[in-house]
C-alpha positions in Angstrom: 138.1 126.0 114.9 134.1 126.7 115.4 133.6 125.2 112.6 135.5 121.9 113.6 134.2 121.8 116.8 131.1 122.1 115.4 131.3 119.0 112.8 132.9 117.3 116.0 129.7 117.6 117.7 127.1 116.8 114.9 129.1 113.4 114.1 128.9 112.4 118.3 125.5 112.6 118.7 124.6 111.2 115.4 127.1 108.5 116.1 125.2 108.4 119.1 121.7 108.5 117.4 122.8 106.0 114.6 123.5 103.1 117.9 120.0 103.8 118.6 118.4 104.0 115.7 120.7 102.2 113.3 119.6 100.2 110.8 116.5 97.2 111.8 118.3 94.6 113.2 116.1 91.8 113.8 117.6 89.3 112.1 120.7 90.1 114.6 118.9 89.7 117.3 116.8 87.1 116.6 118.4 84.9 114.3 115.4 85.3 111.6 116.8 86.4 107.9 114.9 89.0 106.2 113.6 86.5 103.6 112.9 84.4 106.2 110.6 87.2 108.1 109.1 87.5 105.0 108.2 84.1 104.0 106.1 84.5 107.0 104.5 87.2 106.7 103.6 86.2 103.2 102.3 83.2 105.3 100.4 85.0 107.7 99.0 86.8 105.3 97.8 84.1 102.7 94.2 82.2 102.1 95.4 79.5 100.7 91.9 77.8 100.4 90.7 81.0 97.9 91.4 80.5 94.2 94.4 82.9 93.1 93.5 83.3 89.6 89.9 85.0 90.0 91.2 87.7 92.9 94.9 87.1 93.3 94.7 89.6 96.2 92.6 87.9 98.5 94.1 85.2 98.4 97.5 86.9 99.2 95.9 89.3 101.1 92.9 88.1 103.4 94.3 87.6 106.9 96.8 90.6 106.7 96.8 92.0 110.0 98.3 95.5 111.2 99.4 98.5 109.3 100.5 98.6 105.2 104.2 98.3 104.6 104.6 101.8 103.6 103.1 102.8 107.3 105.4 100.6 108.4 108.7 102.5 107.0 106.3 106.0 107.5 106.3 105.3 110.8 110.1 104.7 111.1 111.1 107.3 109.5 108.7 109.8 111.6 110.1 108.0 114.5 114.0 108.8 113.1 113.0 112.5 112.1 112.1 113.3 115.4 114.8 111.9 116.8 117.2 113.4 114.5 115.7 116.9 115.2 115.8 116.4 119.1 119.8 116.1 118.3 120.0 119.0 116.6 121.4 122.1 118.3 122.1 126.4 117.8 125.7 125.2 116.6 125.5 122.9 114.4 127.1 122.4 111.5 126.4 123.1 108.4 124.6 126.2 108.6 121.8 124.0 107.2 121.6 122.3 109.9 121.4 125.4 112.5 118.8 126.7 110.0 116.8 123.7 110.4 117.3 124.0 114.4 116.2 127.6 114.3 112.4 126.6 112.7 112.3 123.1 114.5 112.5 125.0 117.6 110.0 128.0 116.5 107.7 125.5 115.9 107.3 124.0 118.8 106.9 127.1 120.5 103.4 127.9 119.0 100.9 125.3 120.3 98.3 126.9 119.0 98.8 129.0 115.5 97.0 132.6 115.4 96.4 134.2 111.9 96.6 137.8 112.8 100.7 137.7 114.2 101.3 136.7 110.1 99.8 140.2 109.3 101.3 142.0 112.0 105.2 140.4 110.8 104.4 141.8 106.9 103.1 145.1 109.0 106.4 145.4 110.5 108.7 143.7 108.5 107.2 144.2 105.1 105.5 147.4 106.0 102.1 146.3 104.9 99.2 147.1 106.0 95.7 145.6 106.7 92.3 146.3 107.9 92.1 143.5 110.0 94.1 145.5 112.4 92.5 148.9 111.8 89.8 149.8 114.0 87.3 151.2 112.0 84.5 152.4 114.7 86.6 155.0 116.1 84.2 158.2 116.1 85.1 161.4 114.0 87.9 159.3 112.4 87.6 158.6 108.6 86.6 155.7 107.8 89.7 153.1 106.7 91.1 151.9 103.2 93.6 150.0 101.2 96.3 152.4 100.2 97.2 149.5 97.8 95.2 147.9 94.4 93.8 145.1 95.2 95.9 143.3 91.6 99.3 144.7 93.7 98.1 142.8 96.6 97.2 139.8 94.9 101.4 139.9 93.6 102.6 140.8 97.0 100.9 138.1 98.3 101.8 135.0 95.5 105.6 135.9 96.4 103.9 134.5 100.1 103.3 131.6 98.7 99.3 132.2 97.7 97.9 131.3 94.5 94.7 129.5 93.5 92.3 132.4 94.0 91.2 134.1 90.9 93.6 132.5 88.5 96.5 129.7 89.2 100.5 131.6 88.7 103.5 129.0 88.0 106.6 128.5 86.1 106.7 125.1 84.4 109.0 123.2 82.4 109.3 125.0 78.5 108.0 122.2 76.2 110.6 122.8 74.0 112.9 122.9 76.5 112.8 121.2 79.8 115.7 123.4 81.4 113.9 126.8 80.6 111.1 127.9 82.6 108.0 129.7 81.5 105.3 131.0 83.4 102.4 129.5 83.6 98.5 130.6 83.8 95.7 128.2 84.9 91.7 128.2 86.1 92.2 128.4 89.8 91.5 124.9 91.3 87.5 125.1 91.8 87.3 123.6 94.8 88.8 126.5 96.6 85.5 128.3 95.6 83.2 126.4 97.8 80.9 127.9 100.7 83.3 130.7 101.9 81.1 130.4 105.4 82.8 127.0 106.2 86.3 128.0 105.1 86.1 131.1 107.1 85.5 129.2 110.1 88.9 128.1 110.1 89.7 131.1 111.5 87.5 131.8 114.3 85.9 135.1 115.0 88.2 137.4 114.3 85.9 138.8 110.9 82.2 140.3 111.7 79.5 138.7 110.5 78.4 141.5 107.8 81.8 141.1 106.9 81.4 137.4 106.3 78.3 137.7 104.4 79.4 140.0 102.1 82.2 138.0 101.1 80.3 135.1 101.5 78.2 136.5 98.3 80.9 137.8 96.8 82.2 134.2 96.6 78.8 132.6 95.6 79.1 135.4 92.5 82.7 134.5 91.7 82.3 130.3 91.7 79.2 130.9 89.4 80.6 133.0 86.8 84.1 130.4 87.0 81.8 127.7 86.6 79.9 129.9 83.4 83.2 130.2 82.0 84.2 126.2 82.3 81.3 125.5 80.9 80.6 127.7 78.6 80.0 126.3 74.3 82.5 129.5 73.5 85.2 129.0 75.5 87.1 126.5 73.1 90.3 126.9 74.2 89.5 125.2 77.2 90.2 121.9 75.4 88.5 119.6 77.5 85.0 119.0 78.9 84.3 119.7 82.3 84.3 116.3 84.4 85.1 117.2 88.0 86.4 119.6 90.8 89.6 119.3 89.6 89.7 118.1 86.1 90.5 121.6 85.1 93.9 122.2 86.7 95.4 119.3 84.3 94.5 120.9 80.8 97.0 121.9 79.2 97.3 125.5 77.9 99.5 127.6 74.1 102.3 129.2 74.3 101.6 133.5 74.0 103.2 136.2 73.7 102.9 138.5 76.6 102.6 141.3 73.6 99.7 139.2 71.7 97.7 139.1 75.2 96.5 143.1 75.3 96.1 142.8 78.7 97.7 145.2 81.1 96.7 144.3 84.3 98.4 141.3 83.8 101.7 142.6 82.7 101.4 144.3 85.6 101.1 141.9 87.9 104.1 140.1 86.3 106.2 143.1 86.9 105.2 143.1 90.4 105.8 139.0 90.6 108.3 139.2 89.1 109.9 142.1 90.4 110.9 143.4 87.1 110.1 147.3 85.4 109.7 146.1 82.2 108.8 142.4 80.5 110.0 141.6 77.1 106.5 141.8 74.9 108.0 138.7 73.4 108.2 136.5 76.9 106.4 133.0 76.2 103.5 132.7 78.6 101.6 128.9 78.8 98.2 130.3 78.9 95.1 128.6 79.9 92.5 130.0 78.3 92.7 133.5 77.2 88.9 134.1 77.4 88.6 132.7 81.5 91.6 135.3 81.8 89.9 138.6 80.0 86.3 137.8 81.5 87.2 137.0 85.4 89.4 140.2 85.4 85.9 142.0 83.8 84.0 139.9 86.3 86.6 141.5 89.0 86.6 144.8 87.2 83.1 145.7 88.6 83.8 145.5 92.3 85.2 147.4 94.6 88.6 147.9 95.4 88.4 147.4 99.4 86.1 144.4 98.7 88.5 143.1 96.5 91.7 144.1 98.8 88.9 141.9 102.0 88.6 139.0 100.4 92.2 138.8 99.3 93.1 139.2 102.8 90.9 136.9 104.7 91.9 133.9 102.0 95.4 135.0 102.6 94.7 134.0 106.0 92.6 131.0 105.3 95.4 129.8 103.0 98.2 130.1 105.9 95.5 128.3 108.6 94.8 125.3 106.3 97.5 123.2 107.7 98.2 124.6 110.5 96.4 124.6 113.5 97.2 123.0 116.6 100.4 122.1 116.8 102.1 118.7 118.4 105.6 117.5 118.2 104.3 115.5 115.4 102.7 118.1 113.4 106.5 120.0 113.5 108.1 116.7 111.9 105.9 116.3 108.9 105.7 119.6 108.6 109.6 119.8 108.2 109.8 116.3 106.3 106.9 118.0 104.0 109.4 121.2 103.6 113.3 120.0 104.2 113.1 116.5 102.4 116.7 117.3 101.1 118.5 117.6 104.3 116.3 115.0 106.3 117.9 112.4 103.3 121.5 113.9 104.2 121.1 113.6 107.3 119.6 109.9 107.1 122.6 108.9 104.5 125.2 110.5 107.4 123.2 107.7 110.6 123.7 104.5 107.9 126.5 104.1 106.9 126.0 100.9 105.0 124.2 103.0 103.0 126.2 103.8 100.3 127.6 99.8 99.8 124.2 99.7 99.3 123.1 102.5 97.0 125.1 100.7 94.5 123.5 97.4 94.7 120.4 99.3 94.2 121.9 101.1 90.7 122.8 98.1 89.7 119.5 96.3 89.8 118.3 99.8 88.2 120.9 99.3 85.0 119.5 94.8 84.7 116.1 96.4 84.6 116.7 99.6 82.1 119.5 96.8 80.2 116.5 94.1 80.4 113.4 96.4 78.9 116.2 97.5 76.0 116.1 93.5 74.8 112.4 94.0 74.9 112.7 97.4 72.6 114.4 95.2 70.6 112.0 92.3 70.7 109.7 94.6 69.4 111.9 95.9 65.9 110.2 94.2 63.4 106.7 96.0 64.4 107.8 99.5 65.6 108.8 102.2 62.7 112.6 102.2 63.2 112.4 106.3 64.1 109.7 105.3 66.8 112.5 102.8 68.2 115.4 104.4 68.3 113.3 107.5 69.9 112.7 105.0 72.5 116.2 103.5 72.7 117.9 107.1 73.1 115.0 108.3 76.2 115.8 104.7 77.7 120.0 105.2 77.8 119.9 108.7 79.0 117.2 107.7 81.3 118.8 108.0 85.1 118.3 107.0 88.7 119.6 110.0 91.3 119.4 109.0 94.5 118.5 111.8 97.0 121.9 111.7 98.8 123.3 115.4 97.9 127.1 116.2 99.2 127.2 119.4 102.0 128.1 122.0 99.5 125.5 121.4 97.5 123.3 121.7 100.3 124.3 124.9 101.6 124.7 126.9 98.2 120.7 125.8 97.7 119.8 126.6 101.0 122.4 129.8 101.4 119.8 132.6 101.3 117.4 131.2 103.7 118.0 132.3 107.2 114.9 131.2 110.4 114.7 132.9 113.8 113.9 130.3 117.2 112.0 132.8 118.1 109.8 133.8 114.7 107.5 130.7 114.2 105.0 133.1 111.8 108.3 135.1 110.2 110.1 131.7 109.5 106.8 130.2 107.4 106.6 133.3 105.6 110.1 133.0 105.1 110.1 129.9 103.7 107.4 130.4 101.5 108.8 133.5 99.5 112.6 130.8 99.5 110.1 128.5 97.2 108.7 131.0 95.2 111.9 132.5 94.7 113.3 128.9 93.7 110.5 128.3 91.1 111.0 131.4 89.9 114.7 131.3 89.1 114.3 129.0 86.5 113.1 131.7 84.2 116.4 133.5 84.0 118.8 130.6 84.9 119.3 126.8 83.8 120.0 124.3 85.8 121.1 120.7 85.9 119.0 118.3 85.4 119.6 116.3 88.7 119.9 119.8 90.6 118.2 120.8 94.1 115.9 123.4 92.4 114.3 120.1 90.3 114.5 117.7 93.2 113.3 119.9 96.0 109.9 119.7 94.3 107.1 117.0 92.7 107.4 117.3 88.8 105.1 119.3 86.8 102.4 117.7 85.6 102.4 114.6 87.6 99.5 112.4 88.4 97.2 112.2 90.2 98.8 109.0 92.3 101.8 111.0 92.9 102.0 110.1 96.3 103.7 112.4 99.3 105.9 109.0 100.6 109.1 107.6 100.1 109.2 106.4 96.8 111.0 106.3 93.9 109.1 109.7 91.5 109.7 109.7 87.9 110.5 113.6 87.0 109.6 113.1 82.8 110.7 115.6 81.8 114.4 115.1 82.9 114.5 111.8 82.3 115.2 110.7 85.5 113.8 108.8 88.6 114.4 109.9 91.9 115.4 107.4 95.0 115.0 108.9 98.5 117.5 107.2 100.9 114.7 106.4 103.5 113.5 103.7 101.0 116.8 101.1 101.7 115.4 100.0 105.2 112.9 97.2 106.1 110.1 96.7 105.4 111.5 97.2 101.6 115.0 96.3 102.2 117.5 95.4 103.8 121.9 95.0 102.9 122.4 91.5 101.7 118.8 90.4 101.5 118.0 87.8 98.4 117.6 89.3 95.2 114.1 87.4 94.6 112.3 89.5 97.5 114.4 93.0 95.7 113.7 92.3 93.1 109.7 92.0 93.4 109.5 94.7 95.9 112.2 97.4 95.3 112.7 96.2 92.2 109.0 96.5 91.3 108.7 100.1 92.6 111.9 100.9 90.5 109.9 99.4 87.1 107.1 100.9 87.3 108.6 104.6 87.2 110.9 103.5 84.7 108.4 101.4 82.5 105.6 105.1 83.4 108.2 106.9 80.8 107.2 105.2 77.7 103.5 104.9 78.6 101.1 106.6 76.2 101.1 110.2 78.4 105.2 110.1 78.5 106.4 109.0 75.9 106.2 111.8 72.9 108.7 113.1 76.0 112.4 112.2 74.0 116.2 111.8 75.6 116.0 116.0 75.4 112.9 115.9 77.8 111.4 117.6 74.1 107.6 117.0 74.4 106.4 116.4 71.3 103.0 116.4 69.5 103.1 113.1 68.0 105.3 110.0 68.0 108.3 109.5 65.6 106.8 107.5 62.8 103.6 108.4 63.3 101.8 110.6 60.5 99.6 113.7 62.2 96.1 112.6 63.1 93.3 114.2 60.3 90.5 115.8 62.2 88.4 112.6 60.9 90.8 110.7 63.2 91.1 112.6 66.0 87.3 111.4 67.1 87.6 108.1 67.1 92.0 108.1 68.3 92.7 106.8 71.6 96.3 108.0 71.3 95.9 110.9 74.3 93.7 108.9 76.8 95.6 107.7 79.7 93.1 106.5 81.6 94.6 103.0 81.4 98.0 104.4 81.9 98.1 103.6 86.4 97.2 100.6 84.8 99.6 100.0 82.2 102.6 101.1 84.8 101.5 98.6 86.8 101.6 95.6 84.6 105.0 96.7 83.1 106.5 97.4 85.6 105.7 94.4 87.4 106.0 92.0 84.1 109.9 94.2 83.4 110.9 93.7 87.5 109.3 89.1 86.9 111.0 89.2 83.4 114.5 91.0 84.9 114.7 88.3 88.2 113.9 85.4 85.9 117.0 86.3 82.9 119.4 86.0 85.8 118.0 83.3 88.1 115.9 81.2 86.3 117.5 78.1 88.3 115.7 79.6 91.3 112.3 79.8 90.6 110.9 76.2 90.3 112.3 75.7 93.9 109.4 74.6 95.8 110.3 76.0 99.9 107.4 74.9 102.6 106.0 77.9 104.2 105.1 77.8 108.5 101.4 77.5 107.3 102.3 74.3 105.1 101.4 75.4 101.7 104.6 74.4 99.5 105.0 76.9 96.7 107.4 77.0 93.9 110.0 80.9 94.6 108.4 82.2 91.6 104.7 81.8 92.9 106.6 83.1 95.6 107.8 86.4 93.8 104.5 87.5 93.2 103.1 86.7 96.6 105.5 89.3 97.5 105.1 91.8 95.2 101.0 91.8 96.6 102.3 92.1 100.0 103.1 96.0 98.7 99.2 96.5 98.6 98.0 94.2 101.3 95.8 96.6 103.9 93.0 95.2 106.7 90.5 97.5 104.0 91.9 97.8 100.5 90.2 100.6 100.0 91.8 102.6 102.3 95.9 101.8 101.2 97.5 104.4 101.5 99.0 103.7 97.9 95.4 103.2 96.7 93.3 105.7 94.3 90.2 106.3 96.6 88.1 106.8 93.2 88.5 104.2 90.8 91.8 102.1 91.7 91.9 101.1 95.2 94.6 98.0 96.4 92.2 95.4 95.7 92.4 96.7 92.0 96.4 97.0 91.9 97.1 93.8 92.5 94.0 92.4 90.9 94.0 93.6 87.5 97.6 93.8 86.8 98.1 90.0 87.7 95.0 89.5 85.6 96.4 90.7 82.3 100.0 89.3 83.5 101.0 86.4 80.9 104.1 85.7 83.2 101.8 85.8 86.4 99.0 83.1 85.0 101.5 80.9 83.4 103.2 81.0 87.3 99.7 80.1 88.9 98.4 77.8 86.0 95.5 80.3 84.9 95.0 80.2 81.5 95.8 81.6 78.6 94.9 85.3 77.8 93.3 85.5 74.3 95.2 88.5 72.5 92.9 91.0 72.8 93.1 90.7 76.8 96.9 91.2 76.4 96.6 94.2 74.4 94.4 95.9 76.7 96.7 96.9 78.6 99.7 96.7 76.6 102.5 99.3 77.4 104.6 100.0 73.8 102.0 101.4 70.9 100.5 98.9 68.6 101.6 99.1 65.0 98.9 101.3 63.1 98.2 102.0 59.4 99.3 105.6 59.8 102.8 104.9 60.9 105.6 104.7 58.7 
């Protein structure tokens, strides 16, 4: 009975919320349709006096004012999420909503988090002792000593999310079987080894200066030896040249049986984090560098256990506090959006009753994109090896769009072991970290379906640096699925009954981008079952002489290739079924007359319009800003150049960022 009452109360609260925060309804209020507002926006932001062929971004965006479209969506989601959280209450049903309420209430109660509170909680509930909680200066008492080995401490804290210290441990999908998890050991993120005194500043005056000085000296030595190992010519199994502070995290390792590593300390560490008394000696470990692990342990063995435990303790607190300073309401919203994205998608789906119909529309759009891409592949049948074409067709046929709208039963089962208290902010954070650790490591002994929350609640492994934490479609390469957040299906990206030209040139482009990414040089070797092959079907193994000059594994062009292929696919799919619309002319509010074909590309460019393209949220600040994300693809797009009469491209220009592999002499 209580559950029924709770569900009724929950429904009434969200019906009220829906009346306040329902679909953005400017059209109903002003009588102006979504399509008309998009044309107004295009008219206001473009500069028709500029030449569109040389700098299409400036042509489309020079007069842009206000926040970027993705920020408008972000602000709307932030506001909706805050309103949702304020509507929750202690007796909310289902249970996962009660837990969300408890977490949110605890977060709000702590305005200025204190690092020592984490250690106090671990002392009470995990029976862990800490040097920072002991008075070492009392006369007549023996100096306090750690009663745990540094490796045991490191393993214990790994279960609470702490990683990336002396090495990085994680669970990834096996190359041979994407539904089988394997432990991965990598070099830590080298950026964590910068100035210790700057890092420890976040802890205030918690640590005395003498300890800071000694630990800073140790970290300097650790940084030096780590960089020496990375640069060392003897470390040939790094398989890369050291280029920047983050490059080491991108290098893949090799599978090694645990028994062949001959590292008793590693056996002990894995037994502790996996909570197993014995390990299978044939257990496969993905290791980035065996030499690194051996040498870093040899380096650490020279130091006193007390000092190493002190260092681990301080770095653990830095890890917890780096994103946990002064709390404001929006900090709670950001934290919950980051940690409970699937729950918030479910709530969004309950509020917006029109979404089931919209999801059907988007699924049909995605099916159209797949069908058109299939025809593209079929048109290449004479130039591609039959085995490669078969490989790509099978992959395309099984590629699935997964909408993030899970059932209450699935969410209850997934979050069933999670329990929060509204009075325990510090304990809640640590419980959540342990929950995520356990979910990741459960893949070592359990098999989950490819659309399960055990995968979708995490970012895909091996994602590139342009995976942003925004509500955008996202490819999971090894699962051969694209996830679609429900929160994307609202203005300014989507509205029920919007014109298909605008849906294909915005949402359609975003979906096509992820679809074609599955076939770029970085992901094409993954087959329909998610198995990663070393060479493409139909291609002979490379000889040592060919390896040096072969650019097959050069992924630097993939960002442009994905953007260009996605744009071309979205356009040609729309043009296939709406050819009659493209030549139609519309006069914008600025009195500029344009064909609807040109409007398609202008609406696409709006995705990246910004007051300053280098600071657009969807830009890569290092080399591929928002200006380039528009200009580079359109400069190499045959269909764009035809639409704007920009002149034909040379074969070399067309081939430079072509998605499909070129026929080569080594293909059969």
